[in-house]
C-alpha positions as CSV (number, residue, x, y, z in Angstrom):
1,M,-177.5,155.8,81.0
2,I,-177.9,156.7,77.4
3,V,-181.2,158.3,76.4
4,K,-182.3,158.6,72.7
5,D,-185.4,160.5,71.7
6,A,-186.8,158.0,69.1
7,A,-188.7,160.6,67.1
8,Y,-189.0,158.2,64.2
9,E,-191.4,156.0,66.2
10,K,-194.0,158.8,65.9
11,R,-194.1,158.0,62.2
12,N,-193.8,154.3,62.7
13,L,-196.1,153.7,65.7
14,G,-197.9,156.9,66.3
15,V,-196.4,157.5,69.7
16,G,-193.5,159.5,71.2
17,S,-190.7,157.3,72.5
18,Y,-187.4,157.3,74.4
19,E,-185.0,154.4,74.0
20,I,-182.8,154.1,77.1
21,T,-179.7,152.0,77.4
22,I,-178.5,151.2,80.9
23,E,-174.7,150.9,81.4
24,D,-173.3,150.8,85.0
25,D,-176.2,152.8,86.5
26,T,-178.0,151.7,89.6
27,F,-181.7,151.1,89.5
28,E,-182.3,154.0,91.8
29,A,-180.2,156.4,89.6
30,F,-182.2,155.2,86.6
31,L,-185.5,156.0,88.3
32,K,-184.3,159.5,89.3
33,Q,-183.1,160.3,85.7
34,L,-186.3,158.8,84.2
35,A,-188.4,161.1,86.4
36,A,-186.5,164.1,85.1
37,L,-187.3,163.4,81.5
38,P,-190.3,165.0,79.8
39,P,-193.1,162.5,79.7
40,T,-193.6,160.3,76.6
41,E,-196.0,157.6,75.6
42,Y,-193.7,154.7,75.0
43,L,-190.5,153.8,76.8
44,V,-188.0,151.2,75.7
45,V,-185.2,150.3,78.2
46,R,-182.3,148.0,77.5
47,T,-180.4,146.6,80.5
48,P,-177.4,144.3,81.0
49,V,-178.3,140.7,81.8
50,C,-177.8,139.3,85.3
51,R,-178.8,142.6,87.1
52,P,-181.4,141.5,89.7
53,D,-182.0,145.1,90.7
54,F,-183.4,145.8,87.2
55,L,-184.9,142.4,86.7
56,W,-187.2,142.8,89.6
57,G,-187.3,146.6,89.8
58,M,-188.5,147.1,86.3
59,Q,-191.6,145.0,86.9
60,E,-192.4,146.9,90.0
61,A,-192.0,150.2,88.1
62,G,-194.6,149.1,85.5
63,F,-192.3,147.8,82.8
64,T,-192.9,144.6,80.8
65,F,-190.1,142.3,79.7
66,M,-190.4,141.8,75.9
67,E,-187.2,140.1,74.7
68,S,-183.5,139.6,75.0
69,M,-181.6,141.3,72.3
70,I,-178.7,139.1,71.2
71,H,-175.7,140.9,69.7
72,A,-173.4,138.9,67.5
73,Q,-170.3,139.4,65.3
74,M,-168.3,137.6,62.8
75,R,-164.9,138.0,61.1
76,P,-164.2,136.8,57.5
77,E,-162.4,133.7,58.5
78,A,-165.4,132.5,60.6
79,L,-167.9,132.7,57.6
80,R,-168.8,129.2,56.6
81,P,-171.0,128.0,53.8
82,L,-173.2,125.0,54.7
83,D,-173.0,121.9,52.5
84,R,-176.6,122.4,51.4
85,F,-175.8,125.8,49.9
86,A,-174.4,124.0,46.9
87,Q,-178.0,123.5,45.6
88,F,-178.4,127.3,45.3
89,E,-175.4,127.9,43.1
90,N,-177.5,127.5,39.9
91,T,-180.9,128.4,41.3
92,V,-180.4,131.6,43.2
93,S,-179.5,135.0,41.7
94,F,-179.3,138.5,43.2
95,A,-180.2,141.9,41.9
96,V,-179.8,145.4,43.4
97,A,-183.0,147.3,43.5
98,D,-181.5,150.4,41.8
99,D,-184.7,152.0,40.6
100,A,-187.5,153.6,42.6
101,P,-190.4,151.4,41.4
102,T,-188.5,148.2,42.3
103,R,-187.5,149.5,45.7
104,Q,-191.1,150.6,46.4
105,A,-192.3,147.1,45.5
106,V,-189.8,145.7,48.0
107,Y,-191.0,148.1,50.7
108,D,-194.7,147.2,49.9
109,R,-194.0,143.5,50.3
110,V,-192.3,143.9,53.6
111,R,-195.1,146.1,54.8
112,T,-198.1,144.1,53.6
113,Q,-197.0,140.4,53.7
114,L,-196.6,140.5,57.5
115,L,-193.2,138.9,57.4
116,Y,-192.3,139.8,61.0
117,T,-194.2,138.3,63.9
118,T,-191.7,137.7,66.7
119,D,-190.3,141.2,67.5
120,R,-191.3,143.3,70.4
121,I,-193.7,145.4,68.4
122,S,-195.5,142.5,66.9
123,L,-196.0,141.0,70.4
124,D,-197.1,144.2,72.0
125,R,-200.8,144.4,72.6
126,H,-200.7,148.2,72.3
127,F,-199.5,147.9,68.7
128,S,-200.0,145.2,66.0
129,V,-198.3,143.0,63.6
130,E,-199.2,145.4,60.9
131,A,-197.5,148.3,62.7
132,A,-194.4,146.2,63.2
133,N,-194.1,145.4,59.5
134,R,-194.8,149.0,58.5
135,R,-191.9,149.9,60.8
136,Y,-189.6,147.5,59.1
137,A,-190.5,148.8,55.7
138,N,-189.8,152.3,56.8
139,W,-186.5,151.2,58.3
140,M,-185.5,149.7,55.0
141,A,-186.4,152.9,53.1
142,D,-184.4,154.9,55.6
143,A,-181.4,152.6,55.2
144,Y,-181.5,153.2,51.4
145,N,-181.7,156.9,51.9
146,A,-178.7,156.7,54.2
147,G,-176.6,154.9,51.5
148,S,-177.4,151.2,51.8
149,Q,-178.1,149.0,48.9
150,I,-181.4,147.1,48.7
151,V,-180.8,143.5,47.4
152,Q,-183.3,141.0,46.3
153,G,-182.7,137.2,46.0
154,F,-184.5,135.1,43.3
155,Y,-185.0,131.4,43.4
156,E,-185.5,130.0,39.9
157,G,-186.6,133.5,38.8
158,T,-189.0,134.1,41.6
159,A,-188.2,136.8,44.2
160,V,-187.9,135.0,47.6
161,F,-186.0,137.3,49.9
162,C,-184.5,140.8,50.3
163,F,-182.0,142.5,52.6
164,F,-180.0,145.7,52.7
165,V,-176.3,146.1,52.7
166,Q,-175.0,149.0,54.7
167,P,-171.8,151.0,53.9
168,L,-168.9,150.1,56.1
169,N,-168.1,152.4,59.1
170,K,-164.8,154.2,59.6
171,N,-163.3,151.1,61.2
172,N,-164.1,149.0,58.1
173,E,-166.8,147.2,60.1
174,G,-170.1,146.1,58.5
175,S,-173.5,146.0,60.2
176,S,-176.2,143.5,59.2
177,G,-179.6,145.1,58.7
178,I,-183.0,143.7,57.9
179,L,-183.4,140.4,56.2
180,S,-186.8,139.5,54.8
181,L,-187.8,136.0,53.7
182,Y,-190.8,136.1,51.5
183,P,-193.5,133.4,51.8
184,E,-192.4,132.0,48.4
185,G,-189.0,131.3,49.9
186,R,-190.0,129.4,52.9
187,G,-189.3,125.7,53.4
188,K,-186.3,125.7,51.0
189,G,-183.4,126.3,53.5
190,L,-182.9,129.8,52.2
191,G,-182.9,131.5,55.6
192,P,-179.2,130.6,56.5
193,Y,-178.2,131.2,52.9
194,M,-179.6,134.7,52.9
195,I,-177.7,135.5,56.1
196,Y,-174.6,134.0,54.7
197,E,-174.8,136.0,51.4
198,Q,-175.5,139.3,53.2
199,A,-172.4,138.9,55.3
200,K,-170.3,137.7,52.4
201,M,-171.2,140.8,50.4
202,Q,-169.9,143.0,53.3
203,F,-166.7,141.0,53.6
204,D,-166.2,141.2,49.8
205,S,-166.5,145.0,50.1
206,G,-163.6,145.0,52.6
207,A,-165.3,144.5,56.0
208,S,-163.0,143.3,58.8
209,L,-166.0,142.5,61.0
210,V,-169.7,142.3,60.6
211,R,-172.1,142.9,63.6
212,T,-175.7,142.0,63.9
213,G,-178.5,141.6,66.4
214,F,-181.5,139.4,66.7
215,S,-184.3,138.7,69.2
216,S,-184.5,135.8,71.6
217,N,-188.1,135.4,70.4
218,N,-186.9,134.2,67.0
219,T,-185.2,130.9,67.5
220,A,-185.0,130.2,63.8
221,S,-183.0,133.3,63.3
222,I,-180.7,132.4,66.2
223,R,-180.0,129.0,64.7
224,A,-179.4,130.4,61.2
225,H,-177.0,133.1,62.3
226,L,-174.9,130.7,64.4
227,S,-174.9,128.1,61.7
228,V,-173.0,130.3,59.2
229,G,-170.4,131.6,61.7
230,Y,-171.8,134.4,63.8
231,G,-170.7,134.3,67.5
232,I,-172.6,135.8,70.3
233,E,-170.9,138.9,71.7
234,R,-173.4,140.0,74.4
235,M,-177.0,140.1,75.4
236,E,-179.3,142.6,76.9
237,Y,-182.9,142.6,78.3
238,V,-185.5,144.8,76.7
239,Y,-188.4,146.2,78.7
240,V,-191.2,148.5,77.6
241,R,-193.7,150.7,79.4
242,H,-196.7,152.5,77.9
243,L,-198.3,155.7,79.2
244,P,-201.8,157.0,78.1
245,K,-201.7,159.4,75.1
246,G,-202.0,163.0,76.0
């Protein structure tokens, strides 16, 4: 069992939080270790799939199932452009947000345009869609401060999406981060193209593998990732529990 004190959620959501990942622990061992932790207001627990002891036990312990997190990966040879991407060759351009005002404008759009509505925060009655999108904007700013590039995509000169490109790790592996499709970009088939280009940028920088994760709540994202070459690696169930503040 891995326990992380998610202190950043105090800024994002206004609550203290632990994020717990179950490995080969028994449910009884989990409960014992959980009881030994200092109390906190918000618990997030990720468990392997096909564990009936957790599937039933978590509900009995007051946890709510929120989503399955799907982990996927892709190697360079698996990356495939769709035929319809040809239409974007002369209509889509990219620009790195390399000045503070441009980056702030990107963060503001992510925060205020409510682009994310299917993640566990958006669907949690203790939080709100507004809180979820503020959290994503903060995540993008943190990624830039940790060395990522913020990239915007423009369709016929109008900004239609953004994403960040993280530095490769010591194993030359990339990790896909936030992808945000603006309202102006919807209905044009740009979702898969955005995912394709983000992965391509990492492969072009030398990545031997790119990993990503997406929620089972977002079927459009699942279809788009699989369509450009990502393969599912593993899944985990995500449960949450809230305790009264104070």
